[in-house]
matplotlib code that plots the C-alpha trace (Angstrom):
import matplotlib.pyplot as plt

x = [40.3, 40.0, 38.7, 35.6, 36.4, 40.1, 40.8, 43.6, 44.3, 44.1, 45.4, 42.9, 45.5, 46.0, 42.6, 39.1, 39.9, 41.6, 45.2, 45.0, 41.5, 40.2, 37.1, 35.6, 35.2, 32.0, 32.0, 34.8, 35.1, 37.5, 34.6, 32.2, 30.6, 30.0, 30.9, 33.2, 32.6, 33.9, 31.6, 28.7, 29.2, 29.5, 26.2, 24.5, 25.9, 24.8, 21.2, 20.7, 22.5, 24.8, 22.1, 19.4, 17.0, 15.9, 15.4, 13.8, 15.6, 14.3, 15.7, 19.1, 18.9, 18.1, 21.1, 23.4, 22.1, 22.5, 26.1, 27.0, 25.2, 27.2, 30.4, 29.5, 28.5, 31.8, 33.9, 32.0, 32.3, 36.1, 36.7, 34.8, 36.6, 39.9, 39.0, 37.9, 41.2, 43.0, 40.9, 41.6, 45.4, 45.3, 43.5, 45.9, 48.9, 47.3, 46.8, 49.9, 51.6, 48.9, 49.9, 52.6, 49.8, 48.2, 44.7, 43.7, 40.1, 40.9, 42.4, 39.3, 37.1, 39.1, 38.7, 35.0, 34.9, 36.6, 34.1, 31.2, 32.8, 33.2, 29.5, 28.4, 30.5, 28.8, 25.3, 26.1, 27.5, 24.2, 22.4, 25.0, 23.9, 20.1, 19.6, 20.4, 20.8, 18.1, 18.5, 22.3, 21.9, 19.4, 21.9, 24.7, 22.5, 21.6, 25.2, 26.5, 23.6, 24.4, 27.8, 27.4, 23.8, 22.5, 20.9, 18.8, 17.6, 13.9, 12.0, 8.4, 9.1, 10.1, 6.9, 6.1, 7.2, 4.8, 2.0, 2.8, 2.9, -0.4, -2.0, -0.6, -2.0, -5.5, -5.4, -4.7, -7.4, -6.1, -7.2, -3.9, -3.8, -7.4, -6.4, -3.4, -5.7, -8.1, -5.2, -4.1, -7.7, -7.8, -4.5, -6.0, -9.1, -6.8, -4.9, -8.1, -9.3, -6.0, -6.0, -3.5, -4.4, -4.4, -4.4, -2.1, -2.2, 0.7, 1.7, 4.1, 5.0, 8.6, 7.4, 5.6, 8.8, 10.8, 8.3, 7.8, 11.4, 12.3, 9.8, 7.5, 4.4, 5.6, 6.4, 3.1, 0.9, -0.1, -1.2, 0.7, -0.4, 0.1, -2.7, -2.1, -3.1, 0.5, 1.3, -1.6, -1.6, -1.8, -4.6, -6.6, -6.0, -7.1, -10.4, -11.2, -10.0, -12.3, -15.2, -14.4, -13.4, -15.4, -14.3, -10.5, -8.8, -7.7, -5.1, -3.7, -0.5, 0.9, 3.5, 2.9, 1.9, -0.7, -2.9, -3.2, -6.0, -5.0, -7.8, -10.4, -9.4, -9.4, -12.8, -14.3, -12.9, -15.2, -12.2, -11.1, -14.6, -14.2, -17.6, -19.2, -15.9, -13.8, -10.2, -7.9, -5.5, -2.2, -0.4, 1.9, 0.6, 2.2, 1.5, 3.0, 6.1, 6.7, 6.3, 8.8, 11.4, 13.7, 15.0, 13.8, 14.6, 11.7, 11.3, 10.0, 6.4, 4.9, 3.8, 7.3, 9.1, 12.5, 12.2, 15.9, 16.4, 15.4, 15.7, 16.1, 13.6, 11.7, 8.8, 6.3, 4.0, 6.8, 8.0, 4.6, 4.1, 7.4, 6.2, 7.9, 6.6, 7.7, 7.3, 6.2, 9.7, 11.1, 14.2, 16.2, 14.1, 14.5, 13.1, 10.1, 9.3, 9.4, 7.3, 4.8, 4.6, 3.8, 1.2, -0.5, -0.4, -2.0, -4.1, -2.5, -1.0, 2.7, 4.7, 1.7, 3.1, 2.3, 4.5, 7.6, 9.2, 9.2, 11.1, 13.7, 14.0, 14.9, 17.8, 18.4, 19.3, 16.5, 17.4, 19.3, 21.2]
y = [184.8, 181.3, 178.7, 176.9, 173.8, 173.2, 175.8, 177.3, 181.0, 182.7, 186.3, 188.7, 190.0, 186.4, 186.2, 185.0, 181.3, 179.2, 178.5, 175.0, 173.6, 176.2, 177.1, 180.3, 183.0, 185.1, 187.2, 189.8, 191.8, 194.1, 195.0, 195.8, 192.4, 191.8, 188.1, 185.9, 182.6, 180.6, 182.3, 182.0, 178.3, 177.7, 179.5, 177.2, 174.1, 175.4, 176.3, 173.0, 171.0, 169.4, 169.0, 167.5, 170.4, 172.6, 176.3, 179.4, 182.6, 184.4, 181.7, 182.0, 185.8, 185.4, 183.1, 185.5, 188.5, 186.9, 185.9, 189.4, 191.1, 189.0, 189.9, 193.6, 193.8, 192.2, 194.6, 197.6, 196.5, 196.0, 199.2, 201.2, 199.5, 200.2, 203.9, 203.9, 202.5, 205.2, 207.9, 206.4, 206.3, 210.0, 210.9, 208.9, 210.7, 214.0, 213.6, 211.5, 214.4, 214.4, 211.0, 212.4, 214.0, 210.7, 209.5, 211.2, 211.8, 212.4, 208.9, 207.3, 209.3, 208.1, 204.5, 205.0, 206.7, 203.7, 201.3, 203.4, 203.7, 199.9, 199.4, 202.0, 200.3, 197.0, 198.7, 200.4, 197.2, 195.5, 198.2, 198.2, 194.9, 195.4, 196.8, 194.7, 195.7, 193.3, 194.3, 193.7, 190.2, 189.3, 190.4, 188.4, 185.2, 185.7, 186.2, 183.2, 181.0, 182.0, 180.5, 177.8, 176.5, 176.0, 172.6, 173.0, 176.5, 176.3, 178.9, 177.5, 175.7, 172.2, 170.6, 172.6, 169.6, 167.3, 169.8, 170.0, 166.2, 166.0, 168.4, 166.5, 163.2, 164.8, 165.6, 162.0, 160.0, 156.8, 153.4, 152.6, 156.0, 155.5, 152.2, 153.9, 156.7, 154.1, 152.5, 155.9, 156.6, 153.3, 154.2, 157.7, 156.0, 153.8, 156.9, 158.7, 155.8, 156.1, 159.8, 162.1, 163.1, 166.9, 169.6, 172.6, 175.8, 178.1, 181.5, 180.9, 178.3, 178.3, 177.4, 174.4, 173.3, 173.7, 171.7, 168.9, 168.5, 168.4, 165.5, 167.5, 166.1, 162.5, 162.9, 164.7, 162.9, 166.2, 167.4, 170.7, 173.5, 177.2, 179.7, 179.9, 176.2, 175.0, 172.3, 172.0, 168.1, 168.2, 170.7, 168.3, 165.7, 168.2, 168.8, 165.1, 164.6, 167.2, 165.7, 162.1, 163.2, 166.3, 166.3, 166.1, 168.8, 171.8, 174.3, 177.6, 179.4, 182.8, 185.2, 188.3, 191.4, 194.2, 192.7, 189.1, 188.4, 185.0, 183.3, 185.6, 185.0, 181.3, 181.2, 183.5, 181.5, 179.0, 177.2, 176.1, 174.9, 175.9, 177.4, 175.9, 174.2, 174.9, 176.1, 176.3, 179.3, 178.3, 181.5, 183.3, 186.6, 189.8, 189.0, 185.6, 186.7, 189.6, 187.3, 184.9, 187.6, 186.6, 188.8, 187.8, 189.3, 191.5, 192.3, 195.7, 195.5, 197.1, 200.1, 201.0, 203.7, 202.1, 198.7, 197.9, 197.6, 194.6, 194.8, 192.5, 193.0, 191.2, 193.6, 192.6, 195.5, 198.0, 196.3, 196.3, 200.0, 200.7, 198.9, 195.5, 192.0, 188.6, 185.8, 182.3, 181.0, 183.2, 181.1, 177.9, 175.1, 172.8, 175.5, 176.3, 172.6, 171.7, 174.7, 174.1, 170.4, 171.3, 173.9, 171.3, 168.6, 170.7, 173.0, 176.1, 179.2, 179.0, 180.5, 180.1, 180.0, 176.2, 175.6, 177.5, 174.3, 173.2, 176.2, 175.7, 172.0, 173.3, 175.3, 179.0, 179.6, 181.8, 184.9, 187.8, 188.8]
z = [175.5, 176.9, 174.4, 175.8, 173.8, 174.7, 177.4, 175.3, 176.2, 172.8, 172.4, 170.8, 168.4, 167.0, 165.5, 166.3, 165.8, 168.5, 167.4, 169.0, 168.1, 165.6, 167.7, 166.4, 169.1, 168.8, 172.0, 172.8, 175.9, 174.1, 171.7, 174.6, 175.2, 178.9, 178.7, 176.6, 174.9, 177.9, 180.4, 177.9, 177.4, 181.2, 181.7, 179.2, 180.9, 184.3, 183.3, 181.3, 184.0, 181.5, 178.8, 181.1, 180.6, 177.8, 178.4, 176.8, 175.7, 178.8, 181.1, 179.4, 179.7, 183.4, 183.9, 182.1, 183.9, 187.3, 186.5, 185.2, 188.1, 190.6, 188.9, 188.7, 192.4, 193.3, 191.2, 192.5, 196.1, 195.9, 194.0, 196.6, 199.5, 197.8, 197.5, 201.1, 202.2, 200.2, 201.9, 205.3, 204.6, 203.6, 206.8, 208.8, 207.3, 207.7, 211.4, 212.2, 213.9, 216.6, 217.8, 220.1, 222.2, 223.2, 222.2, 219.1, 218.3, 214.6, 214.4, 216.0, 213.7, 210.7, 211.7, 212.1, 208.7, 207.2, 208.7, 207.5, 204.0, 203.7, 204.8, 202.3, 199.6, 200.2, 200.1, 196.8, 195.3, 195.9, 194.0, 191.1, 189.7, 189.6, 186.1, 183.0, 179.4, 178.1, 174.4, 174.6, 176.0, 173.3, 170.6, 172.3, 172.3, 168.7, 167.7, 169.6, 168.2, 164.6, 164.9, 167.6, 167.6, 171.2, 171.2, 174.3, 173.6, 172.6, 170.5, 170.2, 166.9, 168.1, 167.0, 163.8, 161.7, 163.5, 163.0, 159.3, 159.0, 160.8, 158.4, 155.4, 156.8, 157.0, 153.3, 152.1, 150.4, 148.8, 150.0, 151.6, 153.3, 154.4, 156.0, 157.7, 158.9, 160.4, 162.2, 163.5, 164.6, 166.5, 168.2, 169.1, 170.6, 172.8, 173.8, 174.8, 176.8, 178.8, 178.9, 180.7, 184.2, 183.6, 180.9, 181.3, 179.2, 179.4, 178.0, 175.1, 172.6, 173.8, 177.3, 175.9, 174.2, 177.4, 179.4, 176.9, 175.9, 179.6, 180.0, 182.3, 180.5, 181.1, 184.7, 185.6, 183.0, 181.6, 178.2, 177.7, 175.3, 174.8, 174.7, 170.9, 170.6, 170.0, 169.1, 166.6, 166.6, 170.5, 170.3, 168.1, 170.8, 173.5, 171.7, 171.5, 175.1, 176.7, 174.8, 175.9, 179.4, 180.2, 183.9, 183.3, 185.4, 183.4, 184.6, 183.2, 184.1, 183.0, 184.3, 186.5, 184.7, 185.0, 182.3, 183.2, 180.7, 179.4, 181.4, 180.1, 176.5, 177.0, 178.6, 175.9, 173.0, 171.3, 169.9, 173.3, 174.3, 178.0, 178.4, 181.5, 182.5, 185.6, 184.8, 187.8, 187.6, 189.1, 188.0, 190.4, 191.7, 193.0, 196.6, 196.6, 194.6, 197.1, 200.1, 198.6, 199.0, 196.1, 193.4, 189.9, 186.6, 185.4, 181.8, 180.4, 179.4, 176.3, 178.4, 179.6, 177.6, 178.2, 176.5, 176.6, 180.4, 182.6, 186.3, 189.3, 192.0, 194.8, 195.4, 192.7, 193.3, 192.8, 189.7, 188.2, 188.9, 187.2, 184.0, 184.3, 183.9, 185.2, 182.6, 183.6, 182.7, 185.5, 186.4, 185.7, 184.1, 187.2, 189.5, 187.2, 186.6, 190.3, 191.3, 188.5, 189.4, 193.0, 192.0, 189.7, 192.3, 195.0, 192.8, 194.3, 192.8, 192.1, 195.0, 197.4, 201.0, 201.1, 198.1, 199.1, 200.3, 196.6, 195.6, 198.4, 197.2, 193.7, 195.2, 195.7, 192.0, 190.8, 192.8, 191.3, 194.3]

ax = plt.figure().add_subplot(projection="3d")
ax.plot(x, y, z, "-o")
ax.set_aspect("equal")
plt.show()
């Protein structure tokens, strides 16, 4: 076991604390974990780009699954090639006595068999890494997080304290508090006069945390909320904003699934006040995902019997038919943010043909293999 803190090679039998720096190991391949502490920490550094981006649990699962799938494909390929070489050597020895008779068809056939076996090994290895034990990866993340808190991992609770403080402020009634409330109201009025350029509503609270803590809202001048109205203090601002600026562009984005009903719920809700307003749906769709021809990690939907297995796939229609869904936080934060920014700027669905250059600019890091 290699220590992620000091790189010391610790023997498993010597205990779960590093002999050199006393780092506590939490993941053990000898106990069935598919990855160790060193590989896990390296994945975190990769997805956050050294702490520059925050990420959701699904984005971390995607990064871990991609790393493990790549390793599994490589191991499978070399194992099959090794077995193919053994078979070829056996055939060569078996027909060696025919060499005295000149050109030997059996020898030629054995060479062709070897070439075919290697090709088949490569094809099988590509299939080997497609399925992922989704439940196991969640358990690994929780176990690591319980010992070594992951600073950049968001869970939709980053702004709960601000929401609570906002509610407490509303309940105050003394003269001094009233004065402070008036000053706050004046500041809010100034904010509303210089409002954000856009409003974006996304699927989950964790996605809001990921976008805001990665400064997406600042770079795009966008008020970001989830469909649950999180964060509450931002939702209160949203309500005042659409009243003051009724023509402000409003966008909504959700992942790919068979029941994409977020837009319907938003439009039907009296709380959101969207009746009569135009909301631009920039969500990716099955056609654009399939045309993009990249393998994403699809999660099991509530309709799928096997809820423990995720799967890499590029054909969105096939994945939907098999009972999988693709969340909006489909890949590394940088990729999602660049694609979402482009969709917002051009008012197009994410992964629309015109926006594929944005995904290429982010780098080919979202595919599964």
